[in-house]
C-alpha positions in Angstrom: 118.1 56.3 175.3 119.3 56.7 178.9 118.0 58.5 181.9 117.0 62.2 181.8 116.8 62.3 178.0 120.5 61.8 177.5 121.6 59.5 174.7 123.9 56.7 175.8 126.1 54.9 173.3 127.8 51.6 173.8 130.1 52.0 170.8 133.0 54.3 171.0 133.1 54.8 167.3 129.5 56.1 167.4 130.7 58.6 170.0 133.6 59.7 167.8 131.4 60.1 164.8 129.3 62.6 166.7 132.3 64.7 167.8 132.5 68.0 165.9 135.0 70.8 166.6 133.7 73.7 168.8 132.9 76.8 166.8 132.6 80.4 168.0 132.0 83.8 166.4 132.5 87.4 167.1 130.9 90.4 165.3 133.1 93.5 164.8 132.0 96.8 163.3 135.1 97.9 161.3 133.8 101.5 160.7 135.3 103.3 163.6 134.0 106.6 162.3 130.4 105.4 162.5 131.0 104.2 166.0 132.4 107.6 167.0 129.4 109.4 165.5 127.1 107.0 167.4 128.8 107.9 170.6 128.5 111.6 169.8 124.9 111.4 168.9 124.1 109.2 172.0 125.7 111.9 174.2 123.7 114.6 172.4 120.5 112.7 172.8 121.1 112.3 176.5 121.9 116.0 176.9 118.9 117.1 174.9 116.5 114.7 176.7 117.8 116.0 180.1 117.4 119.6 179.1 113.9 119.0 177.6 112.8 117.3 180.8 114.3 120.1 182.9 112.3 122.7 180.9 109.0 120.9 181.5 107.5 123.8 183.6 108.4 126.5 181.1 107.6 124.9 177.7 104.2 124.8 176.0 102.5 121.7 174.8 103.1 122.9 171.2 106.9 122.5 171.7 108.1 119.3 170.1 110.6 117.0 171.7 114.0 117.8 170.1 115.3 114.4 171.1 113.1 112.7 168.4 115.2 114.0 165.5 118.4 112.9 167.2 116.9 109.5 167.9 116.0 109.1 164.2 119.6 110.0 163.2 120.8 107.3 165.7 118.5 104.7 164.2 119.8 105.5 160.7 123.3 105.3 161.9 122.7 102.0 163.6 121.5 100.6 160.3 124.8 101.7 158.6 126.8 100.2 161.5 125.0 96.9 161.0 126.0 97.0 157.3 129.7 97.6 158.3 129.7 94.8 160.9 131.6 91.6 160.0 131.0 88.3 161.6 134.2 86.2 162.1 133.7 82.5 162.7 136.3 80.2 164.3 136.6 76.5 164.6 138.8 74.7 167.1 142.0 73.1 165.8 142.9 69.6 167.0 144.7 69.6 170.3 147.9 68.4 168.6 147.8 71.5 166.3 147.1 73.7 169.3 150.1 72.3 171.1 152.3 72.9 168.0 151.2 76.5 167.9 152.0 77.0 171.6 155.5 75.4 171.0 156.1 77.5 168.0 155.4 80.7 170.0 157.1 80.2 173.4 156.8 82.8 176.1 159.4 85.5 176.2 162.4 84.8 178.4 161.9 87.9 180.5 158.2 87.2 181.1 156.1 84.7 183.0 154.0 83.5 180.1 152.9 80.2 178.6 153.3 81.6 175.1 154.2 84.9 173.4 150.9 86.8 173.0 152.4 89.0 170.3 153.0 86.0 168.0 150.7 83.3 169.3 147.5 85.3 169.1 147.7 86.1 165.4 148.8 82.5 164.6 145.8 81.0 166.6 143.4 83.4 164.9 144.7 82.4 161.5 144.7 78.7 162.3 141.1 78.7 163.7 139.6 81.1 161.2 136.7 79.5 159.4 134.7 82.4 157.8 136.5 84.3 156.5 139.4 82.0 156.2 142.6 84.0 156.9 146.2 83.3 156.5 148.9 84.5 158.9 149.6 87.4 156.5 145.8 88.2 156.3 145.6 88.4 160.1 148.7 90.6 160.4 147.2 93.0 157.7 143.8 93.0 159.6 145.6 93.8 162.9 147.0 97.0 161.2 143.4 98.2 160.6 141.7 97.4 163.9 142.3 98.5 167.4 143.6 96.4 170.3 140.2 95.7 171.7 139.0 94.3 168.4 142.1 92.2 168.1 141.6 90.9 171.6 138.0 90.0 170.7 139.2 87.9 167.7 141.8 86.2 169.8 139.3 85.4 172.6 136.9 83.8 170.1 139.6 81.6 168.6 140.9 80.8 172.1 137.4 79.9 173.3 136.9 77.6 170.3 140.0 75.7 171.3 139.8 75.8 175.1 136.4 76.3 176.5 134.1 73.3 177.1 130.7 74.2 175.8 127.8 73.8 178.1 124.7 72.0 176.9 122.5 75.0 175.9 119.1 75.6 177.3 116.8 78.5 176.6 114.1 79.0 179.3 112.4 81.6 177.0 112.2 79.2 174.1 111.1 76.3 176.3 108.3 78.4 177.9 107.2 79.7 174.5 107.0 76.3 172.9 105.2 74.9 175.9 102.6 77.7 175.8 102.0 77.3 172.0 102.1 73.5 172.0 98.4 73.2 172.8 97.2 75.4 169.9 
């Protein structure tokens, strides 16, 4: 063990044996109708709460808060939204595979781009997909059922797995909690 709690290794093979491809994930709710209903109810809750507060001087104590029923509807809807949310996991492909994908999807001649986003993005999503594992055809079929923002979220997760260097994680909350309960 080296300074500051970091592990030092003299053998390069030991270092390589520890190397694992970066993974990322993104959660998408695929039920657009439920999301729209949530937006509608959230707006209604805000309006009803505002009106209720404004009527404070004219209402009696016996009047119930009408926002409570809407809040209950929102909570039930959020449970349904959670059930319709899918987690997509991605794992980085080796740099050589990533470069092959970039080469296979060159930027369009009339654009200043490293690669063609229309073709590279779905190819990278498919190549990096871990759970669920998706083929190119699967990704194209999925793209026909989701909106542009959801497609961008999938691409960003795949791109991050391949390109973003992960920081060593640290949770101040977890550290504080375990320190405060260590003496028990």
